[in-house]
C-alpha positions in Angstrom: 3.4 -4.8 -38.3 4.7 -8.2 -39.3 7.0 -9.6 -36.5 9.1 -11.4 -39.0 9.9 -8.2 -40.8 11.0 -6.7 -37.4 13.3 -9.6 -36.7 14.8 -9.4 -40.2 15.5 -5.7 -39.7 17.1 -6.3 -36.3 19.3 -9.0 -37.8 20.3 -6.7 -40.6 21.3 -4.0 -38.1 23.4 -6.4 -35.9 25.0 -8.2 -38.8 25.5 -6.7 -42.3 26.0 -10.1 -43.9 22.5 -11.4 -43.1 20.9 -13.4 -46.0 17.1 -13.1 -46.3 15.6 -16.6 -46.7 13.1 -16.8 -49.4 11.8 -20.2 -48.4 13.5 -22.0 -51.3 16.9 -22.7 -49.7 17.9 -26.0 -48.1 17.5 -26.4 -44.3 20.4 -25.5 -42.1 23.4 -27.9 -42.2 21.8 -29.9 -45.0 24.8 -29.6 -47.2 27.1 -30.3 -44.3 25.2 -33.5 -43.4 25.3 -34.6 -47.1 29.1 -34.1 -47.2 29.6 -36.0 -44.0 27.5 -38.9 -45.4 29.6 -38.9 -48.5 32.8 -38.9 -46.5 31.6 -41.7 -44.2 33.7 -44.8 -44.1 32.1 -48.0 -45.6 32.7 -49.9 -42.5 30.7 -47.4 -40.4 27.9 -47.3 -42.9 27.7 -51.2 -42.8 27.6 -51.2 -39.0 24.8 -48.6 -39.0 22.8 -50.6 -41.5 23.4 -53.8 -39.5 22.1 -52.1 -36.3 18.9 -51.0 -38.0 18.3 -54.6 -39.3 18.9 -56.1 -35.8 16.1 -53.8 -34.4 13.5 -55.7 -36.5 14.5 -59.1 -35.0 13.2 -60.6 -31.7 15.1 -59.2 -28.7 16.1 -62.7 -27.6 18.1 -63.2 -30.9 19.8 -59.8 -30.8 22.9 -60.8 -28.7 23.7 -63.8 -30.9 23.1 -61.8 -34.1 25.3 -58.9 -32.9 28.1 -61.3 -31.9 28.4 -62.9 -35.3 27.4 -59.8 -37.3 30.2 -57.6 -36.0 32.8 -60.3 -36.7 31.5 -60.8 -40.3 31.7 -57.1 -41.0 35.3 -56.8 -39.7 36.5 -59.8 -41.7 34.8 -58.7 -44.9 36.2 -55.2 -44.6 39.8 -56.6 -44.3 39.2 -59.0 -47.3 37.9 -56.1 -49.4 40.9 -53.8 -48.6 43.4 -56.5 -49.1 41.8 -57.5 -52.5 41.9 -53.9 -53.7 45.6 -53.6 -52.8 46.4 -56.8 -54.5 44.5 -55.8 -57.7 46.3 -52.4 -57.7 49.7 -53.9 -57.4 48.9 -56.4 -60.2 47.4 -53.9 -62.6 50.0 -51.0 -62.1 53.6 -52.0 -62.7 54.9 -48.7 -61.5 53.1 -48.9 -58.2 55.5 -49.9 -55.4 54.1 -50.4 -51.9 55.9 -48.6 -49.0 57.2 -51.9 -47.6 59.1 -52.6 -50.9 60.6 -49.1 -51.6 64.3 -48.6 -51.5 64.3 -44.8 -52.0 66.3 -44.2 -48.8 69.6 -45.5 -50.4 71.6 -42.7 -52.1 75.1 -42.3 -53.4 77.2 -40.2 -51.0 80.7 -39.2 -52.0 83.2 -36.5 -51.1 83.4 -33.1 -52.9 86.5 -34.2 -54.8 84.8 -37.3 -56.0 81.6 -35.5 -56.8 83.5 -33.5 -59.4 83.7 -36.6 -61.6 80.3 -36.0 -63.0 80.4 -38.5 -65.7 81.3 -41.3 -63.4 78.7 -40.2 -60.8 76.0 -40.2 -63.5 76.9 -43.7 -64.6 76.8 -44.9 -61.1 73.4 -43.3 -60.4 72.0 -45.0 -63.5 73.2 -48.3 -62.3 71.8 -47.6 -58.8 68.4 -46.8 -60.4 68.3 -50.0 -62.2 69.4 -52.0 -59.2 66.7 -50.3 -57.1 64.0 -50.9 -59.7 64.9 -54.7 -59.9 65.1 -54.9 -56.1 61.7 -53.1 -55.6 60.1 -55.3 -58.2 61.3 -58.5 -56.6 60.1 -57.2 -53.2 56.8 -56.3 -54.8 56.4 -59.9 -55.9 57.0 -61.1 -52.4 54.5 -58.6 -51.0 51.9 -59.8 -53.6 52.3 -63.3 -52.4 52.0 -62.3 -48.8 48.8 -60.3 -49.5 47.3 -63.2 -51.4 48.1 -65.5 -48.5 46.4 -63.1 -46.1 43.3 -63.0 -48.3 43.0 -66.8 -48.4 43.4 -67.0 -44.6 40.7 -64.4 -44.1 38.3 -66.1 -46.5 38.8 -69.4 -44.7 38.0 -67.7 -41.4 34.9 -66.1 -42.9 33.7 -69.5 -44.3 34.2 -71.2 -40.9 32.4 -68.4 -39.1 29.4 -68.7 -41.5 29.3 -72.5 -40.9 29.3 -71.9 -37.1 26.7 -69.2 -37.5 24.3 -71.4 -39.4 24.2 -74.1 -36.7 24.1 -71.6 -33.7 21.4 -69.5 -35.2 19.4 -72.7 -36.1 19.6 -73.7 -32.5 18.6 -70.2 -31.3 15.6 -69.9 -33.5 14.3 -73.4 -32.7 14.7 -72.7 -29.0 12.9 -69.4 -29.5 10.0 -71.2 -31.2 10.0 -73.9 -28.5 10.5 -76.9 -30.9 13.0 -79.7 -30.9 14.3 -80.9 -34.3 17.3 -82.0 -36.4 19.4 -78.8 -36.5 21.4 -80.0 -39.6 18.1 -80.5 -41.4 17.0 -77.0 -40.4 20.3 -75.6 -41.9 19.7 -77.6 -45.1 16.2 -76.2 -45.4 17.3 -72.5 -45.0 20.0 -72.9 -47.6 17.5 -74.4 -50.0 15.0 -71.7 -49.2 17.1 -68.7 -50.3 20.4 -69.2 -52.0 20.9 -65.5 -52.4 21.9 -65.2 -48.7 25.4 -66.3 -49.7 26.0 -64.1 -52.7 28.6 -62.1 -50.8 30.2 -65.1 -49.0 33.4 -66.8 -50.2 31.3 -69.9 -51.0 28.5 -68.5 -53.2 26.7 -71.6 -54.4 24.5 -73.8 -52.2 26.7 -76.8 -52.8 29.8 -75.0 -51.8 28.2 -73.7 -48.6 27.0 -77.3 -47.7 30.4 -78.7 -48.4 32.1 -76.2 -46.2 29.5 -76.8 -43.5 30.1 -80.5 -43.5 33.8 -80.1 -43.4 33.7 -77.6 -40.4 31.3 -79.8 -38.4 32.8 -83.1 -39.5 29.6 -84.4 -41.0 29.6 -87.2 -43.6 26.2 -86.4 -45.2 23.5 -83.8 -44.8 19.9 -84.9 -44.3 17.5 -84.2 -47.3 15.6 -81.0 -47.5 12.0 -81.1 -46.2 10.7 -77.8 -47.4 9.1 -76.9 -50.7 10.6 -73.8 -52.2 9.1 -73.6 -55.7 6.2 -75.1 -57.7 6.0 -76.1 -61.3 3.1 -75.3 -63.6 0.3 -77.7 -62.8 -2.0 -79.0 -65.5 -5.0 -79.6 -63.4 -6.5 -78.0 -60.3 -6.2 -81.3 -58.5 -2.4 -81.3 -58.9 -2.2 -77.7 -57.6 -4.3 -78.5 -54.5 -2.1 -81.5 -53.8 1.1 -79.4 -54.1 -0.4 -76.8 -51.8 -1.3 -79.3 -49.2 2.2 -80.9 -49.3 3.8 -77.4 -48.9 1.6 -76.7 -45.9 2.5 -80.0 -44.3 6.2 -79.4 -44.9 6.0 -76.0 -43.3 4.3 -77.5 -40.3 7.2 -79.8 -39.6 9.3 -78.9 -36.5 12.5 -78.1 -38.4 10.6 -75.6 -40.5 8.9 -73.6 -37.8 10.2 -70.0 -37.5 12.0 -70.4 -40.8 11.3 -66.8 -41.9 12.8 -65.5 -38.7 15.9 -67.7 -39.3 16.2 -66.5 -42.8 15.7 -62.8 -41.8 18.4 -63.0 -39.2 20.8 -64.5 -41.7 20.0 -61.7 -44.2 20.7 -59.1 -41.5 24.1 -60.6 -40.9 25.3 -61.7 -44.4 23.5 -59.4 -46.9 22.4 -56.0 -45.6 25.8 -54.8 -44.1 27.8 -55.9 -47.2 25.3 -54.3 -49.6 25.6 -51.0 -47.7 29.4 -51.3 -47.5 29.7 -51.6 -51.3 27.2 -48.8 -51.9 29.1 -46.4 -49.6 32.4 -47.3 -51.2 31.1 -46.6 -54.7 29.7 -43.3 -53.4 33.1 -42.3 -51.9 34.9 -43.2 -55.1 32.4 -41.0 -57.2 32.9 -38.1 -54.8 36.7 -38.4 -55.0 36.6 -38.5 -58.8 34.3 -35.5 -59.0 36.5 -33.5 -56.7 39.6 -34.3 -58.7 37.9 -33.4 -62.0 36.7 -30.1 -60.6 40.2 -29.3 -59.2 41.8 -30.1 -62.6 39.3 -27.9 -64.5 39.6 -24.9 -62.1 43.4 -25.0 -61.8 43.7 -25.6 -65.6 41.5 -22.5 -66.2 43.6 -20.4 -63.8 46.8 -21.5 -65.5 45.5 -20.6 -68.9 44.3 -17.2 -67.7 47.7 -16.5 -66.1 49.5 -17.4 -69.3 47.2 -15.2 -71.4 47.8 -12.2 -69.0 51.6 -12.7 -69.2 51.5 -12.9 -73.0 49.4 -9.7 -73.1 51.9 -7.7 -71.0 54.4 -5.5 -72.9 58.1 -6.1 -72.5 59.8 -4.1 -69.8 61.8 -1.0 -70.6 65.5 -1.1 -69.8 65.6 2.5 -68.5 62.7 1.8 -66.2 64.4 -1.3 -64.8 67.6 0.7 -64.1 65.7 3.4 -62.4 63.8 0.9 -60.3 67.1 -0.9 -59.3 68.7 2.5 -58.4 65.7 3.5 -56.3 65.7 0.2 -54.4 69.4 0.5 -53.7 69.1 4.1 -52.4 66.2 3.1 -50.1 68.3 0.2 -48.7 71.3 2.6 -48.2 69.2 5.1 -46.4 67.7 2.5 -44.1 71.2 1.2 -43.3 72.4 4.7 -42.4 69.4 5.2 -40.1 70.2 2.0 -38.4 73.8 3.1 -37.8 72.6 6.4 -36.4 70.3 4.7 -34.0 73.0 2.4 -32.8 75.4 5.4 -32.2 72.7 7.2 -30.3 72.1 4.2 -28.1 75.8 3.7 -27.4 76.1 7.3 -26.3 73.2 6.9 -23.9 74.7 3.8 -22.5 78.1 5.5 -21.9 76.4 8.4 -20.0 74.5 5.9 -17.8 77.7 4.1 -17.0 79.4 7.3 -16.0 76.5 8.2 -13.7 76.6 4.7 -12.1 80.4 5.0 -11.4 79.8 8.4 -9.7 77.1 6.9 -7.5 79.2 3.8 -6.6 79.7 3.4 -2.8 83.3 3.5 -1.2 85.3 0.3 -1.1 85.7 0.3 2.7 82.1 -0.7 3.3 78.5 -0.5 2.1 76.8 2.7 1.5 75.3 4.7 4.4 71.7 3.7 5.1 72.0 0.4 3.4 71.9 -3.0 5.1 75.0 -5.0 4.3 74.2 -8.1 2.3 76.0 -11.4 1.7 78.3 -9.9 -0.9 79.4 -7.1 1.6 80.0 -9.6 4.3 82.2 -11.7 2.0 84.2 -8.6 1.1 84.6 -7.6 4.8 85.6 -11.2 6.0 89.4 -10.7 5.4 89.4 -7.4 7.3 87.5 -8.9 10.3 90.0 -11.8 10.5 93.0 -9.4 10.5 91.4 -7.3 13.2 90.7 -10.4 15.3 94.3 -11.6 15.0 95.5 -8.1 15.9 93.4 -7.9 19.1 94.6 -11.4 20.1 98.2 -10.4 19.7 97.7 -7.3 21.8 96.1 -9.3 24.5 99.0 -11.8 24.5 101.5 -8.8 24.7 99.6 -7.3 27.6 99.6 -10.6 29.4 103.3 -11.1 28.9 104.0 -7.6 30.2 101.8 -8.1 33.2 103.4 -11.4 34.1 106.9 -9.8 33.8 105.9 -7.0 36.1 104.4 -9.4 38.6 107.6 -11.6 38.6 109.8 -8.5 39.2 107.6 -7.4 42.0 107.7 -10.8 43.6 111.5 -10.9 43.4 111.6 -7.5 45.0 109.3 -8.5 47.8 111.3 -11.8 48.4 114.5 -9.9 48.9 112.8 -7.6 51.4 111.4 -10.4 53.5 114.8 -12.1 53.8 116.7 -9.3 55.6 115.3 -5.8 55.2 118.2 -4.1 57.1 121.0 -5.8 55.1 122.2 -4.2 51.9 121.2 -5.9 48.6 124.8 -6.8 47.7 125.1 -8.8 50.9 121.8 -10.6 50.3 122.9 -11.4 46.8 126.2 -12.7 48.0 124.6 -14.8 50.6 122.2 -16.2 48.1 125.1 -17.0 45.8 127.0 -18.7 48.4 124.0 -20.7 49.5 125.4 -21.1 53.1 124.2 -17.9 54.8 120.5 -18.2 53.7 118.1 -17.6 56.5 114.8 -19.3 57.0 112.9 -16.2 55.9 114.8 -15.9 52.6 114.1 -19.5 51.7 110.4 -19.1 52.4 110.2 -16.0 50.3 111.8 -17.7 47.4 109.4 -20.6 47.6 106.5 -18.1 47.7 107.8 -16.3 44.6 108.2 -19.6 42.7 104.6 -20.7 43.5 103.3 -17.2 42.4 105.2 -17.5 39.1 103.7 -20.9 38.5 100.2 -19.8 39.2 100.7 -16.7 36.9 101.9 -19.0 34.1 98.9 -21.3 34.5 96.5 -18.4 34.4 98.2 -16.9 31.3 98.0 -20.3 29.5 94.3 -20.7 30.3 93.6 -17.2 29.0 95.5 -18.0 25.7 93.4 -21.2 25.2 90.2 -19.3 25.8 91.2 -16.7 23.3 92.0 -19.3 20.8 88.6 -20.9 21.3 
């Protein structure tokens, strides 16, 4: 049995939407990779092409080429985008950049003033004209600013190319191990291939040399010492002489490694920009095709919908009335059901409330078997304070009664010590007179006074302790 057939059968059992490959379909993710390539930004495509070009150069030149190549790609990308914006604003009068729009300003009036519709419409018309004039004037200013930015970027690119020519001439001559006139080497590479500068701001050889001299402050460039083309020679002798002269020119120090020099310049100035433009055109074609397909599909759907609506018969009035009546009855029934459910829920809540009130504990304290919490303690705090005050008052009353009893007992004992055989009236009269007091009576009175003072001190100390 064929194993592939078994695998296909198992896949079909596990997933009903298995598609059997007949060998003519594209490989997996091929379409997805193609779409990603189409959606790739031009700058990224240029960077990738530049990286592939650098790999073919000597490793010793790669850092210098990378340094200048990345800067050239960035500057040219900015110039390209700014140029497109400038061209769009110039060609389309209705196009207003975001920085020049005044759409946020609107007429805002009260409701009473808004009722004057004729006046409001007139003011809105004047506002539209003022906004249009204002936006157009701002657009002109934006155009000038963009043009100034483009000029500055082109000047920066030209200066960077002039610096690149000299630094790369020095790097290639050092790599070849020769010492020569670097300006002559630059002149020779410009004469060797003028197409290197077709994407540069200065496209012709004379413009490139002029910018180079201005950047490096050179009055005159040395003459070229390389033979780039040959005319038609009449005799074999002239051809041999020209070939010998070309070989001698190529052997000069300033011309050694000239192909490596030219290849490095091509990797920086030509290959990335060519890939950038190709990717940009591919993206524009993809956007145009997508827009065209969308217009065709949506237009077809709109036409089909219109045809279906035209083919439908007009609605019957009785059917519409029956439909409205049915919908109204359904809404009323659903509303009644909602009211019944609410009434049922309210009754259940009332029953639960009654049960909770029956189970509620007494107000005097917490329920039996339940540990009092913070809320119970707060409720019982006033009762505890009252009980504490009550006990304190009782203790004070008991102390006062005990002190009164002790004082009465002391007075009674003092009388008995003075003269136990004499009657009380006689003792009282003697005390009142103050002349017939015996020594025993005076000592008894002193003892009673000291006892009363000690009792008073003890009662006061107890009172202070109770207060604490």
